[in-house]
PyMOL Python script that loads the backbone (N, CA, C, O; Angstrom):
from pymol import cmd

cmd.read_pdbstr("""\
ATOM      1  N   MET A   1       0.764  -1.228  -0.023  1.00  0.00           N
ATOM      2  CA  MET A   1       0.031  -0.057   0.115  1.00  0.00           C
ATOM      3  C   MET A   1       0.816   1.291  -0.058  1.00  0.00           C
ATOM      4  O   MET A   1       0.443   2.260  -0.719  1.00  0.00           O
ATOM      5  N   LYS A   2       1.965   1.166   0.660  1.00  0.00           N
ATOM      6  CA  LYS A   2       2.898   2.370   0.688  1.00  0.00           C
ATOM      7  C   LYS A   2       3.247   2.883  -0.632  1.00  0.00           C
ATOM      8  O   LYS A   2       3.283   4.089  -0.873  1.00  0.00           O
ATOM      9  N   LYS A   3       3.536   1.853  -1.602  1.00  0.00           N
ATOM     10  CA  LYS A   3       3.961   2.124  -3.001  1.00  0.00           C
ATOM     11  C   LYS A   3       2.804   3.051  -3.742  1.00  0.00           C
ATOM     12  O   LYS A   3       3.081   4.052  -4.402  1.00  0.00           O
ATOM     13  N   TYR A   4       1.612   2.608  -3.549  1.00  0.00           N
ATOM     14  CA  TYR A   4       0.534   3.181  -4.290  1.00  0.00           C
ATOM     15  C   TYR A   4       0.157   4.554  -3.627  1.00  0.00           C
ATOM     16  O   TYR A   4      -0.384   5.442  -4.287  1.00  0.00           O
ATOM     17  N   LEU A   5       0.452   4.689  -2.338  1.00  0.00           N
ATOM     18  CA  LEU A   5       0.159   5.980  -1.698  1.00  0.00           C
ATOM     19  C   LEU A   5       1.134   7.125  -2.172  1.00  0.00           C
ATOM     20  O   LEU A   5       0.777   8.303  -2.180  1.00  0.00           O
ATOM     21  N   ARG A   6       2.370   6.714  -2.561  1.00  0.00           N
ATOM     22  CA  ARG A   6       3.319   7.609  -3.126  1.00  0.00           C
ATOM     23  C   ARG A   6       2.955   8.047  -4.477  1.00  0.00           C
ATOM     24  O   ARG A   6       3.125   9.201  -4.869  1.00  0.00           O
ATOM     25  N   TYR A   7       2.464   7.128  -5.164  1.00  0.00           N
ATOM     26  CA  TYR A   7       1.895   7.413  -6.749  1.00  0.00           C
ATOM     27  C   TYR A   7       0.627   8.419  -6.543  1.00  0.00           C
ATOM     28  O   TYR A   7       0.604   9.469  -7.184  1.00  0.00           O
ATOM     29  N   ILE A   8      -0.284   8.132  -5.762  1.00  0.00           N
ATOM     30  CA  ILE A   8      -1.405   8.946  -5.569  1.00  0.00           C
ATOM     31  C   ILE A   8      -0.984  10.343  -5.096  1.00  0.00           C
ATOM     32  O   ILE A   8      -1.472  11.344  -5.621  1.00  0.00           O
ATOM     33  N   GLU A   9      -0.150  10.413  -4.183  1.00  0.00           N
ATOM     34  CA  GLU A   9       0.313  11.757  -3.713  1.00  0.00           C
ATOM     35  C   GLU A   9       1.059  12.505  -4.960  1.00  0.00           C
ATOM     36  O   GLU A   9       0.754  13.676  -5.187  1.00  0.00           O
ATOM     37  N   HIS A  10       1.851  11.968  -5.621  1.00  0.00           N
ATOM     38  CA  HIS A  10       2.557  12.660  -6.659  1.00  0.00           C
ATOM     39  C   HIS A  10       1.581  12.965  -7.839  1.00  0.00           C
ATOM     40  O   HIS A  10       1.759  14.021  -8.447  1.00  0.00           O
ATOM     41  N   THR A  11       0.607  12.169  -8.200  1.00  0.00           N
ATOM     42  CA  THR A  11      -0.389  12.437  -9.158  1.00  0.00           C
ATOM     43  C   THR A  11      -1.212  13.603  -8.758  1.00  0.00           C
ATOM     44  O   THR A  11      -1.516  14.457  -9.591  1.00  0.00           O
ATOM     45  N   GLY A  12      -1.627  13.683  -7.381  1.00  0.00           N
ATOM     46  CA  GLY A  12      -2.425  14.798  -6.919  1.00  0.00           C
ATOM     47  C   GLY A  12      -1.694  16.066  -7.055  1.00  0.00           C
ATOM     48  O   GLY A  12      -2.257  17.076  -7.476  1.00  0.00           O
ATOM     49  N   VAL A  13      -0.394  16.040  -6.693  1.00  0.00           N
ATOM     50  CA  VAL A  13       0.290  17.270  -6.701  1.00  0.00           C
ATOM     51  C   VAL A  13       0.527  17.789  -8.214  1.00  0.00           C
ATOM     52  O   VAL A  13       0.452  18.982  -8.508  1.00  0.00           O
ATOM     53  N   ILE A  14       0.793  16.863  -9.051  1.00  0.00           N
ATOM     54  CA  ILE A  14       1.031  17.250 -10.439  1.00  0.00           C
ATOM     55  C   ILE A  14      -0.324  17.822 -11.102  1.00  0.00           C
ATOM     56  O   ILE A  14      -0.302  18.800 -11.850  1.00  0.00           O
ATOM     57  N   LEU A  15      -1.459  17.156 -10.778  1.00  0.00           N
ATOM     58  CA  LEU A  15      -2.625  17.568 -11.334  1.00  0.00           C
ATOM     59  C   LEU A  15      -3.038  18.982 -10.729  1.00  0.00           C
ATOM     60  O   LEU A  15      -3.615  19.809 -11.436  1.00  0.00           O
ATOM     61  N   MET A  16      -2.737  19.219  -9.453  1.00  0.00           N
ATOM     62  CA  MET A  16      -2.956  20.556  -8.858  1.00  0.00           C
ATOM     63  C   MET A  16      -2.183  21.624  -9.610  1.00  0.00           C
ATOM     64  O   MET A  16      -2.773  22.653  -9.940  1.00  0.00           O
ATOM     65  N   LEU A  17      -0.943  21.455  -9.891  1.00  0.00           N
ATOM     66  CA  LEU A  17      -0.114  22.187 -10.584  1.00  0.00           C
ATOM     67  C   LEU A  17      -0.558  22.543 -12.013  1.00  0.00           C
ATOM     68  O   LEU A  17      -0.616  23.706 -12.410  1.00  0.00           O
ATOM     69  N   ILE A  18      -0.842  21.557 -12.699  1.00  0.00           N
ATOM     70  CA  ILE A  18      -1.310  21.650 -14.044  1.00  0.00           C
ATOM     71  C   ILE A  18      -2.609  22.383 -14.112  1.00  0.00           C
ATOM     72  O   ILE A  18      -2.825  23.192 -15.014  1.00  0.00           O
ATOM     73  N   GLY A  19      -3.555  22.092 -13.095  1.00  0.00           N
ATOM     74  CA  GLY A  19      -4.762  22.885 -13.100  1.00  0.00           C
ATOM     75  C   GLY A  19      -4.668  24.279 -12.729  1.00  0.00           C
ATOM     76  O   GLY A  19      -5.445  25.116 -13.189  1.00  0.00           O
ATOM     77  N   CYS A  20      -3.742  24.559 -11.909  1.00  0.00           N
ATOM     78  CA  CYS A  20      -3.677  25.969 -11.431  1.00  0.00           C
ATOM     79  C   CYS A  20      -2.950  26.799 -12.487  1.00  0.00           C
ATOM     80  O   CYS A  20      -3.280  27.953 -12.760  1.00  0.00           O
ATOM     81  N   VAL A  21      -1.949  26.151 -13.058  1.00  0.00           N
ATOM     82  CA  VAL A  21      -1.170  27.024 -14.113  1.00  0.00           C
ATOM     83  C   VAL A  21      -2.153  27.065 -15.401  1.00  0.00           C
ATOM     84  O   VAL A  21      -2.287  28.100 -16.054  1.00  0.00           O
ATOM     85  N   GLY A  22      -2.723  26.052 -15.668  1.00  0.00           N
ATOM     86  CA  GLY A  22      -3.688  26.119 -16.904  1.00  0.00           C
ATOM     87  C   GLY A  22      -4.757  27.082 -16.581  1.00  0.00           C
ATOM     88  O   GLY A  22      -5.094  27.809 -17.516  1.00  0.00           O
ATOM     89  N   TYR A  23      -5.309  27.227 -15.548  1.00  0.00           N
ATOM     90  CA  TYR A  23      -6.488  28.105 -15.271  1.00  0.00           C
ATOM     91  C   TYR A  23      -5.850  29.588 -15.160  1.00  0.00           C
ATOM     92  O   TYR A  23      -6.379  30.511 -15.779  1.00  0.00           O
ATOM     93  N   ARG A  24      -4.885  29.766 -14.487  1.00  0.00           N
ATOM     94  CA  ARG A  24      -4.269  31.103 -14.283  1.00  0.00           C
ATOM     95  C   ARG A  24      -3.599  31.729 -15.533  1.00  0.00           C
ATOM     96  O   ARG A  24      -3.883  32.869 -15.899  1.00  0.00           O
ATOM     97  N   PHE A  25      -2.777  31.012 -16.120  1.00  0.00           N
ATOM     98  CA  PHE A  25      -2.043  31.582 -17.161  1.00  0.00           C
ATOM     99  C   PHE A  25      -2.413  31.193 -18.567  1.00  0.00           C
ATOM    100  O   PHE A  25      -2.079  31.932 -19.493  1.00  0.00           O
ATOM    101  N   LEU A  26      -3.064  30.109 -18.783  1.00  0.00           N
ATOM    102  CA  LEU A  26      -3.442  29.721 -20.089  1.00  0.00           C
ATOM    103  C   LEU A  26      -4.950  29.929 -20.402  1.00  0.00           C
ATOM    104  O   LEU A  26      -5.460  29.760 -21.510  1.00  0.00           O
ATOM    105  N   HIS A  27      -5.599  30.326 -19.254  1.00  0.00           N
ATOM    106  CA  HIS A  27      -7.056  30.741 -19.200  1.00  0.00           C
ATOM    107  C   HIS A  27      -7.908  29.582 -19.794  1.00  0.00           C
ATOM    108  O   HIS A  27      -8.760  29.807 -20.653  1.00  0.00           O
ATOM    109  N   TRP A  28      -7.650  28.316 -19.305  1.00  0.00           N
ATOM    110  CA  TRP A  28      -8.539  27.223 -19.632  1.00  0.00           C
ATOM    111  C   TRP A  28      -9.618  27.054 -18.419  1.00  0.00           C
ATOM    112  O   TRP A  28      -9.312  26.710 -17.278  1.00  0.00           O
ATOM    113  N   SER A  29     -10.812  27.329 -18.828  1.00  0.00           N
ATOM    114  CA  SER A  29     -11.757  27.318 -17.774  1.00  0.00           C
ATOM    115  C   SER A  29     -12.006  25.973 -17.152  1.00  0.00           C
ATOM    116  O   SER A  29     -12.487  25.939 -16.019  1.00  0.00           O
ATOM    117  N   TRP A  30     -11.728  24.883 -17.778  1.00  0.00           N
ATOM    118  CA  TRP A  30     -11.905  23.523 -17.380  1.00  0.00           C
ATOM    119  C   TRP A  30     -10.711  23.098 -16.429  1.00  0.00           C
ATOM    120  O   TRP A  30     -10.825  22.114 -15.699  1.00  0.00           O
ATOM    121  N   ALA A  31      -9.609  23.839 -16.458  1.00  0.00           N
ATOM    122  CA  ALA A  31      -8.462  23.386 -15.718  1.00  0.00           C
ATOM    123  C   ALA A  31      -8.607  23.536 -14.164  1.00  0.00           C
ATOM    124  O   ALA A  31      -7.833  22.979 -13.385  1.00  0.00           O
ATOM    125  N   ILE A  32      -9.595  24.284 -13.790  1.00  0.00           N
ATOM    126  CA  ILE A  32      -9.820  24.395 -12.283  1.00  0.00           C
ATOM    127  C   ILE A  32     -10.367  23.100 -11.830  1.00  0.00           C
ATOM    128  O   ILE A  32     -10.253  22.744 -10.657  1.00  0.00           O
ATOM    129  N   TRP A  33     -10.987  22.348 -12.776  1.00  0.00           N
ATOM    130  CA  TRP A  33     -11.504  20.948 -12.321  1.00  0.00           C
ATOM    131  C   TRP A  33     -10.420  19.944 -12.130  1.00  0.00           C
ATOM    132  O   TRP A  33     -10.483  19.078 -11.256  1.00  0.00           O
ATOM    133  N   ILE A  34      -9.310  20.088 -13.057  1.00  0.00           N
ATOM    134  CA  ILE A  34      -8.138  19.355 -12.823  1.00  0.00           C
ATOM    135  C   ILE A  34      -7.468  19.584 -11.523  1.00  0.00           C
ATOM    136  O   ILE A  34      -6.990  18.662 -10.861  1.00  0.00           O
ATOM    137  N   CYS A  35      -7.442  20.807 -11.175  1.00  0.00           N
ATOM    138  CA  CYS A  35      -6.850  21.187  -9.852  1.00  0.00           C
ATOM    139  C   CYS A  35      -7.644  20.721  -8.714  1.00  0.00           C
ATOM    140  O   CYS A  35      -7.071  20.392  -7.675  1.00  0.00           O
ATOM    141  N   ILE A  36      -8.935  20.666  -8.827  1.00  0.00           N
ATOM    142  CA  ILE A  36      -9.872  20.046  -7.772  1.00  0.00           C
ATOM    143  C   ILE A  36      -9.647  18.545  -7.707  1.00  0.00           C
ATOM    144  O   ILE A  36      -9.591  18.012  -6.598  1.00  0.00           O
ATOM    145  N   VAL A  37      -9.519  17.849  -8.777  1.00  0.00           N
ATOM    146  CA  VAL A  37      -9.243  16.354  -8.737  1.00  0.00           C
ATOM    147  C   VAL A  37      -7.921  16.083  -8.077  1.00  0.00           C
ATOM    148  O   VAL A  37      -7.799  15.206  -7.221  1.00  0.00           O
ATOM    149  N   GLY A  38      -6.924  16.851  -8.486  1.00  0.00           N
ATOM    150  CA  GLY A  38      -5.696  16.608  -7.779  1.00  0.00           C
ATOM    151  C   GLY A  38      -5.680  16.942  -6.294  1.00  0.00           C
ATOM    152  O   GLY A  38      -4.979  16.314  -5.500  1.00  0.00           O
ATOM    153  N   LEU A  39      -6.480  17.958  -5.940  1.00  0.00           N
ATOM    154  CA  LEU A  39      -6.627  18.195  -4.482  1.00  0.00           C
ATOM    155  C   LEU A  39      -7.245  17.066  -3.761  1.00  0.00           C
ATOM    156  O   LEU A  39      -6.790  16.690  -2.680  1.00  0.00           O
ATOM    157  N   ILE A  40      -8.350  16.466  -4.367  1.00  0.00           N
ATOM    158  CA  ILE A  40      -9.055  15.426  -3.817  1.00  0.00           C
ATOM    159  C   ILE A  40      -8.218  14.089  -3.738  1.00  0.00           C
ATOM    160  O   ILE A  40      -8.359  13.330  -2.779  1.00  0.00           O
ATOM    161  N   LEU A  41      -7.409  13.842  -4.694  1.00  0.00           N
ATOM    162  CA  LEU A  41      -6.472  12.683  -4.628  1.00  0.00           C
ATOM    163  C   LEU A  41      -5.469  12.849  -3.482  1.00  0.00           C
ATOM    164  O   LEU A  41      -5.202  11.947  -2.688  1.00  0.00           O
ATOM    165  N   PHE A  42      -4.924  14.105  -3.461  1.00  0.00           N
ATOM    166  CA  PHE A  42      -3.913  14.393  -2.401  1.00  0.00           C
ATOM    167  C   PHE A  42      -4.477  14.311  -0.916  1.00  0.00           C
ATOM    168  O   PHE A  42      -3.891  13.771   0.023  1.00  0.00           O
ATOM    169  N   LEU A  43      -5.725  14.945  -0.864  1.00  0.00           N
ATOM    170  CA  LEU A  43      -6.495  14.888   0.381  1.00  0.00           C
ATOM    171  C   LEU A  43      -6.842  13.500   0.838  1.00  0.00           C
ATOM    172  O   LEU A  43      -6.867  13.222   2.037  1.00  0.00           O
ATOM    173  N   GLY A  44      -7.107  12.639  -0.088  1.00  0.00           N
ATOM    174  CA  GLY A  44      -7.478  11.167   0.228  1.00  0.00           C
ATOM    175  C   GLY A  44      -6.348  10.460   0.767  1.00  0.00           C
ATOM    176  O   GLY A  44      -6.548   9.665   1.685  1.00  0.00           O
ATOM    177  N   GLN A  45      -5.094  10.656   0.284  1.00  0.00           N
ATOM    178  CA  GLN A  45      -3.888   9.933   0.846  1.00  0.00           C
ATOM    179  C   GLN A  45      -3.626  10.547   2.168  1.00  0.00           C
ATOM    180  O   GLN A  45      -3.262   9.821   3.093  1.00  0.00           O
ATOM    181  N   VAL A  46      -3.783  11.848   2.343  1.00  0.00           N
ATOM    182  CA  VAL A  46      -3.419  12.500   3.533  1.00  0.00           C
ATOM    183  C   VAL A  46      -4.418  11.993   4.724  1.00  0.00           C
ATOM    184  O   VAL A  46      -4.006  11.801   5.868  1.00  0.00           O
ATOM    185  N   ILE A  47      -5.629  11.818   4.369  1.00  0.00           N
ATOM    186  CA  ILE A  47      -6.604  11.314   5.412  1.00  0.00           C
ATOM    187  C   ILE A  47      -6.221   9.822   5.672  1.00  0.00           C
ATOM    188  O   ILE A  47      -6.267   9.436   6.840  1.00  0.00           O
ATOM    189  N   PHE A  48      -5.852   8.956   4.702  1.00  0.00           N
ATOM    190  CA  PHE A  48      -5.447   7.588   4.970  1.00  0.00           C
ATOM    191  C   PHE A  48      -4.241   7.659   5.958  1.00  0.00           C
ATOM    192  O   PHE A  48      -4.246   6.946   6.962  1.00  0.00           O
ATOM    193  N   LYS A  49      -3.310   8.424   5.715  1.00  0.00           N
ATOM    194  CA  LYS A  49      -2.047   8.568   6.504  1.00  0.00           C
ATOM    195  C   LYS A  49      -2.470   9.115   7.953  1.00  0.00           C
ATOM    196  O   LYS A  49      -1.889   8.680   8.947  1.00  0.00           O
ATOM    197  N   ALA A  50      -3.296   9.892   8.042  1.00  0.00           N
ATOM    198  CA  ALA A  50      -3.749  10.454   9.282  1.00  0.00           C
ATOM    199  C   ALA A  50      -4.366   9.421  10.275  1.00  0.00           C
ATOM    200  O   ALA A  50      -4.196   9.423  11.494  1.00  0.00           O
ATOM    201  N   PHE A  51      -5.071   8.582   9.586  1.00  0.00           N
ATOM    202  CA  PHE A  51      -5.745   7.494  10.451  1.00  0.00           C
ATOM    203  C   PHE A  51      -4.586   6.401  10.828  1.00  0.00           C
ATOM    204  O   PHE A  51      -4.794   5.594  11.734  1.00  0.00           O
ATOM    205  N   ASN A  52      -3.482   6.408  10.172  1.00  0.00           N
ATOM    206  CA  ASN A  52      -2.252   5.556  10.482  1.00  0.00           C
ATOM    207  C   ASN A  52      -1.178   6.474  10.934  1.00  0.00           C
ATOM    208  O   ASN A  52      -0.109   6.485  10.322  1.00  0.00           O
ATOM    209  N   TRP A  53      -1.365   7.193  11.888  1.00  0.00           N
ATOM    210  CA  TRP A  53      -0.354   8.285  12.366  1.00  0.00           C
ATOM    211  C   TRP A  53       1.072   7.718  12.650  1.00  0.00           C
ATOM    212  O   TRP A  53       2.104   8.221  12.207  1.00  0.00           O
ATOM    213  N   LYS A  54       1.000   6.573  13.468  1.00  0.00           N
ATOM    214  CA  LYS A  54       2.346   5.980  13.958  1.00  0.00           C
ATOM    215  C   LYS A  54       3.134   5.563  12.742  1.00  0.00           C
ATOM    216  O   LYS A  54       4.351   5.750  12.737  1.00  0.00           O
ATOM    217  N   THR A  55       2.580   5.061  11.802  1.00  0.00           N
ATOM    218  CA  THR A  55       3.302   4.482  10.669  1.00  0.00           C
ATOM    219  C   THR A  55       3.905   5.625   9.791  1.00  0.00           C
ATOM    220  O   THR A  55       5.043   5.590   9.324  1.00  0.00           O
ATOM    221  N   TYR A  56       3.088   6.552   9.635  1.00  0.00           N
ATOM    222  CA  TYR A  56       3.334   7.793   8.620  1.00  0.00           C
ATOM    223  C   TYR A  56       3.575   9.142   9.506  1.00  0.00           C
ATOM    224  O   TYR A  56       3.050  10.203   9.171  1.00  0.00           O
ATOM    225  N   ASN A  57       4.256   9.049  10.451  1.00  0.00           N
ATOM    226  CA  ASN A  57       4.469  10.194  11.379  1.00  0.00           C
ATOM    227  C   ASN A  57       5.212  11.355  10.555  1.00  0.00           C
ATOM    228  O   ASN A  57       4.677  12.457  10.433  1.00  0.00           O
ATOM    229  N   LYS A  58       6.371  11.088  10.037  1.00  0.00           N
ATOM    230  CA  LYS A  58       7.146  12.134   9.298  1.00  0.00           C
ATOM    231  C   LYS A  58       6.407  12.537   8.125  1.00  0.00           C
ATOM    232  O   LYS A  58       6.400  13.740   7.863  1.00  0.00           O
ATOM    233  N   GLU A  59       5.773  11.721   7.361  1.00  0.00           N
ATOM    234  CA  GLU A  59       4.997  12.178   6.118  1.00  0.00           C
ATOM    235  C   GLU A  59       3.881  13.040   6.522  1.00  0.00           C
ATOM    236  O   GLU A  59       3.593  14.007   5.817  1.00  0.00           O
ATOM    237  N   ASN A  60       3.213  12.772   7.618  1.00  0.00           N
ATOM    238  CA  ASN A  60       2.065  13.570   8.132  1.00  0.00           C
ATOM    239  C   ASN A  60       2.499  15.015   8.288  1.00  0.00           C
ATOM    240  O   ASN A  60       1.855  15.928   7.770  1.00  0.00           O
ATOM    241  N   LYS A  61       3.586  15.215   8.999  1.00  0.00           N
ATOM    242  CA  LYS A  61       4.017  16.544   9.167  1.00  0.00           C
ATOM    243  C   LYS A  61       4.291  17.323   7.881  1.00  0.00           C
ATOM    244  O   LYS A  61       3.871  18.462   7.678  1.00  0.00           O
ATOM    245  N   GLN A  62       5.012  16.628   7.055  1.00  0.00           N
ATOM    246  CA  GLN A  62       5.147  17.231   5.672  1.00  0.00           C
ATOM    247  C   GLN A  62       3.816  17.465   4.972  1.00  0.00           C
ATOM    248  O   GLN A  62       3.663  18.496   4.316  1.00  0.00           O
ATOM    249  N   ASN A  63       2.843  16.559   5.078  1.00  0.00           N
ATOM    250  CA  ASN A  63       1.635  16.774   4.390  1.00  0.00           C
ATOM    251  C   ASN A  63       0.854  17.882   4.937  1.00  0.00           C
ATOM    252  O   ASN A  63       0.175  18.588   4.190  1.00  0.00           O
ATOM    253  N   LEU A  64       0.914  18.082   6.257  1.00  0.00           N
ATOM    254  CA  LEU A  64       0.304  19.262   6.821  1.00  0.00           C
ATOM    255  C   LEU A  64       0.812  20.480   6.241  1.00  0.00           C
ATOM    256  O   LEU A  64       0.035  21.319   5.787  1.00  0.00           O
ATOM    257  N   ILE A  65       2.111  20.642   6.224  1.00  0.00           N
ATOM    258  CA  ILE A  65       2.677  21.946   5.561  1.00  0.00           C
ATOM    259  C   ILE A  65       2.217  22.070   4.178  1.00  0.00           C
ATOM    260  O   ILE A  65       1.906  23.188   3.769  1.00  0.00           O
ATOM    261  N   MET A  66       2.132  20.990   3.367  1.00  0.00           N
ATOM    262  CA  MET A  66       1.875  21.102   1.933  1.00  0.00           C
ATOM    263  C   MET A  66       0.435  21.452   1.838  1.00  0.00           C
ATOM    264  O   MET A  66       0.066  22.227   0.956  1.00  0.00           O
ATOM    265  N   MET A  67      -0.433  20.920   2.710  1.00  0.00           N
ATOM    266  CA  MET A  67      -1.869  21.265   2.643  1.00  0.00           C
ATOM    267  C   MET A  67      -2.168  22.795   2.801  1.00  0.00           C
ATOM    268  O   MET A  67      -2.975  23.413   2.107  1.00  0.00           O
ATOM    269  N   VAL A  68      -1.372  23.342   3.853  1.00  0.00           N
ATOM    270  CA  VAL A  68      -1.532  24.667   4.141  1.00  0.00           C
ATOM    271  C   VAL A  68      -1.027  25.551   2.986  1.00  0.00           C
ATOM    272  O   VAL A  68      -1.694  26.522   2.629  1.00  0.00           O
ATOM    273  N   VAL A  69       0.136  25.234   2.399  1.00  0.00           N
ATOM    274  CA  VAL A  69       0.598  25.946   1.313  1.00  0.00           C
ATOM    275  C   VAL A  69      -0.378  25.853   0.114  1.00  0.00           C
ATOM    276  O   VAL A  69      -0.526  26.858  -0.582  1.00  0.00           O
ATOM    277  N   SER A  70      -1.033  24.751  -0.168  1.00  0.00           N
ATOM    278  CA  SER A  70      -1.917  24.431  -1.201  1.00  0.00           C
ATOM    279  C   SER A  70      -3.209  25.352  -0.951  1.00  0.00           C
ATOM    280  O   SER A  70      -3.696  26.017  -1.865  1.00  0.00           O
ATOM    281  N   ILE A  71      -3.675  25.342   0.214  1.00  0.00           N
ATOM    282  CA  ILE A  71      -4.936  26.146   0.521  1.00  0.00           C
ATOM    283  C   ILE A  71      -4.580  27.630   0.353  1.00  0.00           C
ATOM    284  O   ILE A  71      -5.408  28.330  -0.228  1.00  0.00           O
ATOM    285  N   ILE A  72      -3.536  28.145   0.758  1.00  0.00           N
ATOM    286  CA  ILE A  72      -3.052  29.474   0.570  1.00  0.00           C
ATOM    287  C   ILE A  72      -3.044  29.851  -0.918  1.00  0.00           C
ATOM    288  O   ILE A  72      -3.606  30.854  -1.358  1.00  0.00           O
ATOM    289  N   PHE A  73      -2.322  28.914  -1.697  1.00  0.00           N
ATOM    290  CA  PHE A  73      -2.184  29.190  -3.112  1.00  0.00           C
ATOM    291  C   PHE A  73      -3.540  29.228  -3.841  1.00  0.00           C
ATOM    292  O   PHE A  73      -3.753  30.084  -4.700  1.00  0.00           O
ATOM    293  N   LEU A  74      -4.477  28.287  -3.496  1.00  0.00           N
ATOM    294  CA  LEU A  74      -5.806  28.309  -3.997  1.00  0.00           C
ATOM    295  C   LEU A  74      -6.489  29.572  -3.686  1.00  0.00           C
ATOM    296  O   LEU A  74      -7.071  30.164  -4.595  1.00  0.00           O
ATOM    297  N   TRP A  75      -6.476  30.047  -2.480  1.00  0.00           N
ATOM    298  CA  TRP A  75      -7.169  31.214  -2.100  1.00  0.00           C
ATOM    299  C   TRP A  75      -6.622  32.356  -2.868  1.00  0.00           C
ATOM    300  O   TRP A  75      -7.406  33.127  -3.422  1.00  0.00           O
ATOM    301  N   LEU A  76      -5.343  32.528  -2.948  1.00  0.00           N
ATOM    302  CA  LEU A  76      -4.680  33.595  -3.828  1.00  0.00           C
ATOM    303  C   LEU A  76      -5.165  33.558  -5.125  1.00  0.00           C
ATOM    304  O   LEU A  76      -5.476  34.626  -5.653  1.00  0.00           O
ATOM    305  N   LEU A  77      -5.303  32.357  -5.826  1.00  0.00           N
ATOM    306  CA  LEU A  77      -5.799  32.184  -7.118  1.00  0.00           C
ATOM    307  C   LEU A  77      -7.243  32.701  -7.254  1.00  0.00           C
ATOM    308  O   LEU A  77      -7.606  33.387  -8.209  1.00  0.00           O
ATOM    309  N   ILE A  78      -7.993  32.353  -6.300  1.00  0.00           N
ATOM    310  CA  ILE A  78      -9.467  32.747  -6.323  1.00  0.00           C
ATOM    311  C   ILE A  78      -9.498  34.262  -6.167  1.00  0.00           C
ATOM    312  O   ILE A  78     -10.238  34.913  -6.905  1.00  0.00           O
ATOM    313  N   ILE A  79      -8.743  34.864  -5.254  1.00  0.00           N
ATOM    314  CA  ILE A  79      -8.762  36.273  -4.969  1.00  0.00           C
ATOM    315  C   ILE A  79      -8.308  37.116  -6.254  1.00  0.00           C
ATOM    316  O   ILE A  79      -8.935  38.116  -6.603  1.00  0.00           O
ATOM    317  N   TYR A  80      -7.253  36.680  -6.888  1.00  0.00           N
ATOM    318  CA  TYR A  80      -6.676  37.376  -8.066  1.00  0.00           C
ATOM    319  C   TYR A  80      -7.522  37.192  -9.285  1.00  0.00           C
ATOM    320  O   TYR A  80      -7.568  38.103 -10.111  1.00  0.00           O
ATOM    321  N   VAL A  81      -8.172  36.125  -9.458  1.00  0.00           N
ATOM    322  CA  VAL A  81      -8.877  35.887 -10.687  1.00  0.00           C
ATOM    323  C   VAL A  81     -10.104  36.783 -10.858  1.00  0.00           C
ATOM    324  O   VAL A  81     -10.484  37.161 -11.966  1.00  0.00           O
ATOM    325  N   LYS A  82     -10.726  37.117  -9.669  1.00  0.00           N
ATOM    326  CA  LYS A  82     -11.875  37.833  -9.737  1.00  0.00           C
ATOM    327  C   LYS A  82     -11.511  39.312 -10.000  1.00  0.00           C
ATOM    328  O   LYS A  82     -12.399  40.158 -10.102  1.00  0.00           O
TER     329      LYS A  82
END
""", "prot")
cmd.dss("prot")
cmd.show_as("cartoon", "prot")
cmd.util.cbc("prot")
cmd.orient("prot")
């Protein structure tokens, strides 16, 4: 399961980046949905690791920081698009 969690995490981060860049700079209206799918994938693996805190202690601390940065980035994107 550890192997697949790493793939899910990387896929989620890549989709978030593609979606945010595509929406902000390339003006693709559908790219925000790619960003949302990436965020859901990333959030799913974070929740799984949170329920298994002892096994994934180091990764959980990194994921908390990444989630805060992602949320701030998305809020900035929302604020500056309007």
